[in-house]
PDB file of N, CA, C and O in Angstrom:
ATOM      1  N   MET A   1     -16.546  20.852   2.084  1.00  0.00           N
ATOM      2  CA  MET A   1     -15.845  20.028   3.040  1.00  0.00           C
ATOM      3  C   MET A   1     -15.188  18.844   2.338  1.00  0.00           C
ATOM      4  O   MET A   1     -13.968  18.685   2.386  1.00  0.00           O
ATOM      5  N   PHE A   2     -16.004  18.014   1.685  1.00  0.00           N
ATOM      6  CA  PHE A   2     -15.468  16.899   0.912  1.00  0.00           C
ATOM      7  C   PHE A   2     -15.616  17.218  -0.562  1.00  0.00           C
ATOM      8  O   PHE A   2     -16.660  17.696  -1.005  1.00  0.00           O
ATOM      9  N   ASN A   3     -14.575  16.955  -1.310  1.00  0.00           N
ATOM     10  CA  ASN A   3     -14.632  17.137  -2.749  1.00  0.00           C
ATOM     11  C   ASN A   3     -14.476  15.758  -3.389  1.00  0.00           C
ATOM     12  O   ASN A   3     -13.381  15.356  -3.781  1.00  0.00           O
ATOM     13  N   ILE A   4     -15.599  15.048  -3.484  1.00  0.00           N
ATOM     14  CA  ILE A   4     -15.579  13.693  -4.026  1.00  0.00           C
ATOM     15  C   ILE A   4     -16.048  13.730  -5.471  1.00  0.00           C
ATOM     16  O   ILE A   4     -17.170  14.141  -5.767  1.00  0.00           O
ATOM     17  N   ASP A   5     -15.187  13.302  -6.346  1.00  0.00           N
ATOM     18  CA  ASP A   5     -15.504  13.234  -7.761  1.00  0.00           C
ATOM     19  C   ASP A   5     -16.255  11.926  -8.032  1.00  0.00           C
ATOM     20  O   ASP A   5     -16.094  10.952  -7.295  1.00  0.00           O
ATOM     21  N   PHE A   6     -17.062  11.906  -9.073  1.00  0.00           N
ATOM     22  CA  PHE A   6     -17.812  10.699  -9.423  1.00  0.00           C
ATOM     23  C   PHE A   6     -16.871   9.543  -9.727  1.00  0.00           C
ATOM     24  O   PHE A   6     -17.203   8.391  -9.450  1.00  0.00           O
ATOM     25  N   SER A   7     -15.707   9.830 -10.290  1.00  0.00           N
ATOM     26  CA  SER A   7     -14.744   8.763 -10.582  1.00  0.00           C
ATOM     27  C   SER A   7     -14.206   8.143  -9.292  1.00  0.00           C
ATOM     28  O   SER A   7     -13.871   6.958  -9.271  1.00  0.00           O
ATOM     29  N   ASP A   8     -14.121   8.936  -8.206  1.00  0.00           N
ATOM     30  CA  ASP A   8     -13.722   8.381  -6.912  1.00  0.00           C
ATOM     31  C   ASP A   8     -14.752   7.370  -6.417  1.00  0.00           C
ATOM     32  O   ASP A   8     -14.399   6.316  -5.887  1.00  0.00           O
ATOM     33  N   LEU A   9     -16.017   7.702  -6.596  1.00  0.00           N
ATOM     34  CA  LEU A   9     -17.085   6.797  -6.187  1.00  0.00           C
ATOM     35  C   LEU A   9     -17.029   5.496  -6.989  1.00  0.00           C
ATOM     36  O   LEU A   9     -17.182   4.410  -6.430  1.00  0.00           O
ATOM     37  N   LEU A  10     -16.813   5.609  -8.279  1.00  0.00           N
ATOM     38  CA  LEU A  10     -16.710   4.412  -9.120  1.00  0.00           C
ATOM     39  C   LEU A  10     -15.480   3.583  -8.764  1.00  0.00           C
ATOM     40  O   LEU A  10     -15.534   2.353  -8.785  1.00  0.00           O
ATOM     41  N   ALA A  11     -14.372   4.249  -8.436  1.00  0.00           N
ATOM     42  CA  ALA A  11     -13.166   3.526  -8.028  1.00  0.00           C
ATOM     43  C   ALA A  11     -13.407   2.780  -6.718  1.00  0.00           C
ATOM     44  O   ALA A  11     -12.961   1.644  -6.558  1.00  0.00           O
ATOM     45  N   ALA A  12     -14.107   3.412  -5.789  1.00  0.00           N
ATOM     46  CA  ALA A  12     -14.431   2.752  -4.521  1.00  0.00           C
ATOM     47  C   ALA A  12     -15.337   1.550  -4.755  1.00  0.00           C
ATOM     48  O   ALA A  12     -15.146   0.496  -4.147  1.00  0.00           O
ATOM     49  N   LEU A  13     -16.315   1.705  -5.628  1.00  0.00           N
ATOM     50  CA  LEU A  13     -17.214   0.598  -5.946  1.00  0.00           C
ATOM     51  C   LEU A  13     -16.451  -0.553  -6.602  1.00  0.00           C
ATOM     52  O   LEU A  13     -16.718  -1.721  -6.316  1.00  0.00           O
ATOM     53  N   ALA A  14     -15.514  -0.227  -7.470  1.00  0.00           N
ATOM     54  CA  ALA A  14     -14.690  -1.259  -8.107  1.00  0.00           C
ATOM     55  C   ALA A  14     -13.866  -2.011  -7.068  1.00  0.00           C
ATOM     56  O   ALA A  14     -13.730  -3.232  -7.148  1.00  0.00           O
ATOM     57  N   LEU A  15     -13.315  -1.290  -6.093  1.00  0.00           N
ATOM     58  CA  LEU A  15     -12.557  -1.944  -5.027  1.00  0.00           C
ATOM     59  C   LEU A  15     -13.442  -2.863  -4.186  1.00  0.00           C
ATOM     60  O   LEU A  15     -13.004  -3.930  -3.758  1.00  0.00           O
ATOM     61  N   VAL A  16     -14.675  -2.449  -3.954  1.00  0.00           N
ATOM     62  CA  VAL A  16     -15.613  -3.301  -3.217  1.00  0.00           C
ATOM     63  C   VAL A  16     -15.822  -4.608  -3.970  1.00  0.00           C
ATOM     64  O   VAL A  16     -15.780  -5.682  -3.370  1.00  0.00           O
ATOM     65  N   PHE A  17     -16.046  -4.528  -5.272  1.00  0.00           N
ATOM     66  CA  PHE A  17     -16.241  -5.741  -6.072  1.00  0.00           C
ATOM     67  C   PHE A  17     -15.002  -6.639  -6.032  1.00  0.00           C
ATOM     68  O   PHE A  17     -15.120  -7.860  -5.932  1.00  0.00           O
ATOM     69  N   ILE A  18     -13.828  -6.036  -6.112  1.00  0.00           N
ATOM     70  CA  ILE A  18     -12.586  -6.815  -6.078  1.00  0.00           C
ATOM     71  C   ILE A  18     -12.439  -7.519  -4.735  1.00  0.00           C
ATOM     72  O   ILE A  18     -12.164  -8.718  -4.689  1.00  0.00           O
ATOM     73  N   LEU A  19     -12.620  -6.783  -3.647  1.00  0.00           N
ATOM     74  CA  LEU A  19     -12.455  -7.370  -2.321  1.00  0.00           C
ATOM     75  C   LEU A  19     -13.537  -8.398  -2.011  1.00  0.00           C
ATOM     76  O   LEU A  19     -13.263  -9.418  -1.380  1.00  0.00           O
ATOM     77  N   GLU A  20     -14.759  -8.133  -2.451  1.00  0.00           N
ATOM     78  CA  GLU A  20     -15.851  -9.083  -2.226  1.00  0.00           C
ATOM     79  C   GLU A  20     -15.643 -10.381  -3.011  1.00  0.00           C
ATOM     80  O   GLU A  20     -16.098 -11.441  -2.579  1.00  0.00           O
ATOM     81  N   GLY A  21     -14.978 -10.311  -4.132  1.00  0.00           N
ATOM     82  CA  GLY A  21     -14.741 -11.501  -4.937  1.00  0.00           C
ATOM     83  C   GLY A  21     -13.497 -12.274  -4.546  1.00  0.00           C
ATOM     84  O   GLY A  21     -13.298 -13.405  -4.989  1.00  0.00           O
ATOM     85  N   LEU A  22     -12.667 -11.674  -3.724  1.00  0.00           N
ATOM     86  CA  LEU A  22     -11.395 -12.289  -3.364  1.00  0.00           C
ATOM     87  C   LEU A  22     -11.573 -13.572  -2.543  1.00  0.00           C
ATOM     88  O   LEU A  22     -10.949 -14.588  -2.851  1.00  0.00           O
ATOM     89  N   ILE A  23     -12.407 -13.537  -1.513  1.00  0.00           N
ATOM     90  CA  ILE A  23     -12.582 -14.713  -0.654  1.00  0.00           C
ATOM     91  C   ILE A  23     -13.211 -15.885  -1.412  1.00  0.00           C
ATOM     92  O   ILE A  23     -12.701 -17.001  -1.316  1.00  0.00           O
ATOM     93  N   PRO A  24     -14.303 -15.674  -2.166  1.00  0.00           N
ATOM     94  CA  PRO A  24     -14.848 -16.817  -2.913  1.00  0.00           C
ATOM     95  C   PRO A  24     -13.859 -17.395  -3.931  1.00  0.00           C
ATOM     96  O   PRO A  24     -13.849 -18.601  -4.179  1.00  0.00           O
ATOM     97  N   PHE A  25     -13.033 -16.532  -4.511  1.00  0.00           N
ATOM     98  CA  PHE A  25     -12.053 -17.008  -5.483  1.00  0.00           C
ATOM     99  C   PHE A  25     -10.958 -17.828  -4.803  1.00  0.00           C
ATOM    100  O   PHE A  25     -10.584 -18.894  -5.293  1.00  0.00           O
ATOM    101  N   LEU A  26     -10.446 -17.335  -3.681  1.00  0.00           N
ATOM    102  CA  LEU A  26      -9.336 -18.005  -3.012  1.00  0.00           C
ATOM    103  C   LEU A  26      -9.771 -19.215  -2.193  1.00  0.00           C
ATOM    104  O   LEU A  26      -9.048 -20.209  -2.119  1.00  0.00           O
ATOM    105  N   ASN A  27     -10.953 -19.135  -1.577  1.00  0.00           N
ATOM    106  CA  ASN A  27     -11.388 -20.216  -0.702  1.00  0.00           C
ATOM    107  C   ASN A  27     -12.907 -20.346  -0.750  1.00  0.00           C
ATOM    108  O   ASN A  27     -13.595 -19.875   0.156  1.00  0.00           O
ATOM    109  N   PRO A  28     -13.438 -20.976  -1.793  1.00  0.00           N
ATOM    110  CA  PRO A  28     -14.896 -21.057  -1.942  1.00  0.00           C
ATOM    111  C   PRO A  28     -15.588 -21.837  -0.824  1.00  0.00           C
ATOM    112  O   PRO A  28     -16.740 -21.557  -0.494  1.00  0.00           O
ATOM    113  N   GLU A  29     -14.896 -22.805  -0.246  1.00  0.00           N
ATOM    114  CA  GLU A  29     -15.514 -23.588   0.836  1.00  0.00           C
ATOM    115  C   GLU A  29     -15.777 -22.721   2.067  1.00  0.00           C
ATOM    116  O   GLU A  29     -16.807 -22.872   2.725  1.00  0.00           O
ATOM    117  N   SER A  30     -14.857 -21.823   2.376  1.00  0.00           N
ATOM    118  CA  SER A  30     -15.061 -20.972   3.555  1.00  0.00           C
ATOM    119  C   SER A  30     -16.225 -20.007   3.351  1.00  0.00           C
ATOM    120  O   SER A  30     -16.947 -19.703   4.301  1.00  0.00           O
ATOM    121  N   ILE A  31     -16.415 -19.526   2.135  1.00  0.00           N
ATOM    122  CA  ILE A  31     -17.526 -18.599   1.898  1.00  0.00           C
ATOM    123  C   ILE A  31     -18.857 -19.333   2.026  1.00  0.00           C
ATOM    124  O   ILE A  31     -19.842 -18.746   2.474  1.00  0.00           O
ATOM    125  N   ARG A  32     -18.900 -20.594   1.642  1.00  0.00           N
ATOM    126  CA  ARG A  32     -20.121 -21.392   1.842  1.00  0.00           C
ATOM    127  C   ARG A  32     -20.443 -21.508   3.330  1.00  0.00           C
ATOM    128  O   ARG A  32     -21.595 -21.361   3.738  1.00  0.00           O
ATOM    129  N   LYS A  33     -19.418 -21.772   4.134  1.00  0.00           N
ATOM    130  CA  LYS A  33     -19.615 -21.884   5.582  1.00  0.00           C
ATOM    131  C   LYS A  33     -20.074 -20.554   6.179  1.00  0.00           C
ATOM    132  O   LYS A  33     -20.927 -20.524   7.066  1.00  0.00           O
ATOM    133  N   ILE A  34     -19.505 -19.466   5.688  1.00  0.00           N
ATOM    134  CA  ILE A  34     -19.892 -18.141   6.183  1.00  0.00           C
ATOM    135  C   ILE A  34     -21.350 -17.858   5.841  1.00  0.00           C
ATOM    136  O   ILE A  34     -22.099 -17.365   6.685  1.00  0.00           O
ATOM    137  N   PHE A  35     -21.757 -18.164   4.615  1.00  0.00           N
ATOM    138  CA  PHE A  35     -23.152 -17.929   4.212  1.00  0.00           C
ATOM    139  C   PHE A  35     -24.118 -18.805   5.006  1.00  0.00           C
ATOM    140  O   PHE A  35     -25.198 -18.356   5.390  1.00  0.00           O
ATOM    141  N   LEU A  36     -23.727 -20.054   5.251  1.00  0.00           N
ATOM    142  CA  LEU A  36     -24.578 -20.939   6.049  1.00  0.00           C
ATOM    143  C   LEU A  36     -24.711 -20.423   7.482  1.00  0.00           C
ATOM    144  O   LEU A  36     -25.795 -20.466   8.064  1.00  0.00           O
ATOM    145  N   ALA A  37     -23.609 -19.938   8.046  1.00  0.00           N
ATOM    146  CA  ALA A  37     -23.659 -19.381   9.403  1.00  0.00           C
ATOM    147  C   ALA A  37     -24.517 -18.123   9.436  1.00  0.00           C
ATOM    148  O   ALA A  37     -25.281 -17.921  10.379  1.00  0.00           O
ATOM    149  N   ALA A  38     -24.398 -17.276   8.416  1.00  0.00           N
ATOM    150  CA  ALA A  38     -25.203 -16.049   8.362  1.00  0.00           C
ATOM    151  C   ALA A  38     -26.683 -16.370   8.222  1.00  0.00           C
ATOM    152  O   ALA A  38     -27.528 -15.662   8.771  1.00  0.00           O
ATOM    153  N   ALA A  39     -27.001 -17.426   7.496  1.00  0.00           N
ATOM    154  CA  ALA A  39     -28.404 -17.817   7.327  1.00  0.00           C
ATOM    155  C   ALA A  39     -29.016 -18.277   8.649  1.00  0.00           C
ATOM    156  O   ALA A  39     -30.231 -18.200   8.829  1.00  0.00           O
ATOM    157  N   GLN A  40     -28.187 -18.750   9.565  1.00  0.00           N
ATOM    158  CA  GLN A  40     -28.664 -19.211  10.869  1.00  0.00           C
ATOM    159  C   GLN A  40     -28.842 -18.066  11.872  1.00  0.00           C
ATOM    160  O   GLN A  40     -29.517 -18.237  12.887  1.00  0.00           O
ATOM    161  N   MET A  41     -28.248 -16.908  11.598  1.00  0.00           N
ATOM    162  CA  MET A  41     -28.306 -15.781  12.538  1.00  0.00           C
ATOM    163  C   MET A  41     -29.672 -15.109  12.503  1.00  0.00           C
ATOM    164  O   MET A  41     -30.360 -15.105  11.483  1.00  0.00           O
ATOM    165  N   ASP A  42     -30.042 -14.544  13.644  1.00  0.00           N
ATOM    166  CA  ASP A  42     -31.306 -13.808  13.674  1.00  0.00           C
ATOM    167  C   ASP A  42     -31.098 -12.411  13.074  1.00  0.00           C
ATOM    168  O   ASP A  42     -29.965 -11.965  12.896  1.00  0.00           O
ATOM    169  N   ASN A  43     -32.192 -11.740  12.771  1.00  0.00           N
ATOM    170  CA  ASN A  43     -32.134 -10.437  12.104  1.00  0.00           C
ATOM    171  C   ASN A  43     -31.376  -9.395  12.918  1.00  0.00           C
ATOM    172  O   ASN A  43     -30.644  -8.582  12.354  1.00  0.00           O
ATOM    173  N   GLN A  44     -31.543  -9.413  14.224  1.00  0.00           N
ATOM    174  CA  GLN A  44     -30.886  -8.415  15.066  1.00  0.00           C
ATOM    175  C   GLN A  44     -29.362  -8.542  14.986  1.00  0.00           C
ATOM    176  O   GLN A  44     -28.659  -7.533  14.931  1.00  0.00           O
ATOM    177  N   THR A  45     -28.857  -9.753  14.978  1.00  0.00           N
ATOM    178  CA  THR A  45     -27.414  -9.976  14.869  1.00  0.00           C
ATOM    179  C   THR A  45     -26.896  -9.512  13.513  1.00  0.00           C
ATOM    180  O   THR A  45     -25.852  -8.864  13.435  1.00  0.00           O
ATOM    181  N   LEU A  46     -27.617  -9.838  12.449  1.00  0.00           N
ATOM    182  CA  LEU A  46     -27.197  -9.402  11.113  1.00  0.00           C
ATOM    183  C   LEU A  46     -27.218  -7.881  11.000  1.00  0.00           C
ATOM    184  O   LEU A  46     -26.327  -7.286  10.393  1.00  0.00           O
ATOM    185  N   ARG A  47     -28.237  -7.255  11.585  1.00  0.00           N
ATOM    186  CA  ARG A  47     -28.300  -5.788  11.557  1.00  0.00           C
ATOM    187  C   ARG A  47     -27.139  -5.178  12.334  1.00  0.00           C
ATOM    188  O   ARG A  47     -26.547  -4.189  11.901  1.00  0.00           O
ATOM    189  N   PHE A  48     -26.817  -5.769  13.477  1.00  0.00           N
ATOM    190  CA  PHE A  48     -25.694  -5.277  14.269  1.00  0.00           C
ATOM    191  C   PHE A  48     -24.388  -5.391  13.485  1.00  0.00           C
ATOM    192  O   PHE A  48     -23.581  -4.461  13.485  1.00  0.00           O
ATOM    193  N   LEU A  49     -24.180  -6.517  12.824  1.00  0.00           N
ATOM    194  CA  LEU A  49     -22.976  -6.686  12.007  1.00  0.00           C
ATOM    195  C   LEU A  49     -22.941  -5.677  10.866  1.00  0.00           C
ATOM    196  O   LEU A  49     -21.887  -5.131  10.542  1.00  0.00           O
ATOM    197  N   GLY A  50     -24.102  -5.433  10.257  1.00  0.00           N
ATOM    198  CA  GLY A  50     -24.171  -4.469   9.164  1.00  0.00           C
ATOM    199  C   GLY A  50     -23.865  -3.054   9.613  1.00  0.00           C
ATOM    200  O   GLY A  50     -23.086  -2.352   8.968  1.00  0.00           O
ATOM    201  N   VAL A  51     -24.473  -2.625  10.717  1.00  0.00           N
ATOM    202  CA  VAL A  51     -24.235  -1.261  11.194  1.00  0.00           C
ATOM    203  C   VAL A  51     -22.803  -1.115  11.710  1.00  0.00           C
ATOM    204  O   VAL A  51     -22.210  -0.044  11.584  1.00  0.00           O
ATOM    205  N   SER A  52     -22.245  -2.174  12.286  1.00  0.00           N
ATOM    206  CA  SER A  52     -20.848  -2.132  12.731  1.00  0.00           C
ATOM    207  C   SER A  52     -19.911  -1.966  11.541  1.00  0.00           C
ATOM    208  O   SER A  52     -18.954  -1.193  11.594  1.00  0.00           O
ATOM    209  N   SER A  53     -20.193  -2.688  10.483  1.00  0.00           N
ATOM    210  CA  SER A  53     -19.387  -2.584   9.271  1.00  0.00           C
ATOM    211  C   SER A  53     -19.468  -1.182   8.672  1.00  0.00           C
ATOM    212  O   SER A  53     -18.458  -0.617   8.252  1.00  0.00           O
ATOM    213  N   MET A  54     -20.680  -0.627   8.638  1.00  0.00           N
ATOM    214  CA  MET A  54     -20.838   0.733   8.109  1.00  0.00           C
ATOM    215  C   MET A  54     -20.102   1.747   8.974  1.00  0.00           C
ATOM    216  O   MET A  54     -19.501   2.685   8.451  1.00  0.00           O
ATOM    217  N   LEU A  55     -20.141   1.568  10.289  1.00  0.00           N
ATOM    218  CA  LEU A  55     -19.463   2.485  11.197  1.00  0.00           C
ATOM    219  C   LEU A  55     -17.950   2.428  11.015  1.00  0.00           C
ATOM    220  O   LEU A  55     -17.290   3.465  10.950  1.00  0.00           O
ATOM    221  N   VAL A  56     -17.406   1.225  10.934  1.00  0.00           N
ATOM    222  CA  VAL A  56     -15.964   1.072  10.713  1.00  0.00           C
ATOM    223  C   VAL A  56     -15.563   1.696   9.377  1.00  0.00           C
ATOM    224  O   VAL A  56     -14.558   2.403   9.300  1.00  0.00           O
ATOM    225  N   GLY A  57     -16.335   1.441   8.339  1.00  0.00           N
ATOM    226  CA  GLY A  57     -16.044   2.025   7.029  1.00  0.00           C
ATOM    227  C   GLY A  57     -16.119   3.540   7.044  1.00  0.00           C
ATOM    228  O   GLY A  57     -15.290   4.207   6.426  1.00  0.00           O
ATOM    229  N   SER A  58     -17.100   4.088   7.738  1.00  0.00           N
ATOM    230  CA  SER A  58     -17.242   5.545   7.827  1.00  0.00           C
ATOM    231  C   SER A  58     -16.065   6.169   8.567  1.00  0.00           C
ATOM    232  O   SER A  58     -15.550   7.209   8.157  1.00  0.00           O
ATOM    233  N   ILE A  59     -15.643   5.536   9.653  1.00  0.00           N
ATOM    234  CA  ILE A  59     -14.494   6.046  10.406  1.00  0.00           C
ATOM    235  C   ILE A  59     -13.228   5.976   9.560  1.00  0.00           C
ATOM    236  O   ILE A  59     -12.440   6.921   9.534  1.00  0.00           O
ATOM    237  N   MET A  60     -13.037   4.858   8.871  1.00  0.00           N
ATOM    238  CA  MET A  60     -11.864   4.731   7.998  1.00  0.00           C
ATOM    239  C   MET A  60     -11.871   5.796   6.910  1.00  0.00           C
ATOM    240  O   MET A  60     -10.841   6.409   6.630  1.00  0.00           O
ATOM    241  N   LEU A  61     -13.029   6.016   6.298  1.00  0.00           N
ATOM    242  CA  LEU A  61     -13.139   7.025   5.244  1.00  0.00           C
ATOM    243  C   LEU A  61     -12.848   8.418   5.787  1.00  0.00           C
ATOM    244  O   LEU A  61     -12.181   9.215   5.128  1.00  0.00           O
ATOM    245  N   TYR A  62     -13.342   8.714   6.981  1.00  0.00           N
ATOM    246  CA  TYR A  62     -13.093  10.017   7.600  1.00  0.00           C
ATOM    247  C   TYR A  62     -11.601  10.219   7.852  1.00  0.00           C
ATOM    248  O   TYR A  62     -11.065  11.298   7.599  1.00  0.00           O
ATOM    249  N   ILE A  63     -10.929   9.173   8.352  1.00  0.00           N
ATOM    250  CA  ILE A  63      -9.496   9.276   8.641  1.00  0.00           C
ATOM    251  C   ILE A  63      -8.691   9.418   7.355  1.00  0.00           C
ATOM    252  O   ILE A  63      -7.762  10.222   7.286  1.00  0.00           O
ATOM    253  N   ILE A  64      -9.047   8.641   6.339  1.00  0.00           N
ATOM    254  CA  ILE A  64      -8.304   8.662   5.075  1.00  0.00           C
ATOM    255  C   ILE A  64      -8.489   9.977   4.334  1.00  0.00           C
ATOM    256  O   ILE A  64      -7.527  10.540   3.811  1.00  0.00           O
ATOM    257  N   ARG A  65      -9.721  10.466   4.288  1.00  0.00           N
ATOM    258  CA  ARG A  65     -10.016  11.676   3.525  1.00  0.00           C
ATOM    259  C   ARG A  65      -9.782  12.900   4.376  1.00  0.00           C
ATOM    260  O   ARG A  65      -9.976  14.022   3.910  1.00  0.00           O
TER     261      ARG A  65
END
């Protein structure tokens, strides 16, 4: 069904690192505020955000591939 090469996985991981580093590089003050806000959230909210992010990513991957 899916023919994913190991290099595709590494390329995706590299893109994650690039995108994750973009906000702290461009606006470090906003990332501090985001981390402080996340530290104030309860576990259920963080889990909901995490599963929502995974769901959106899975849908995007399904559409793209």
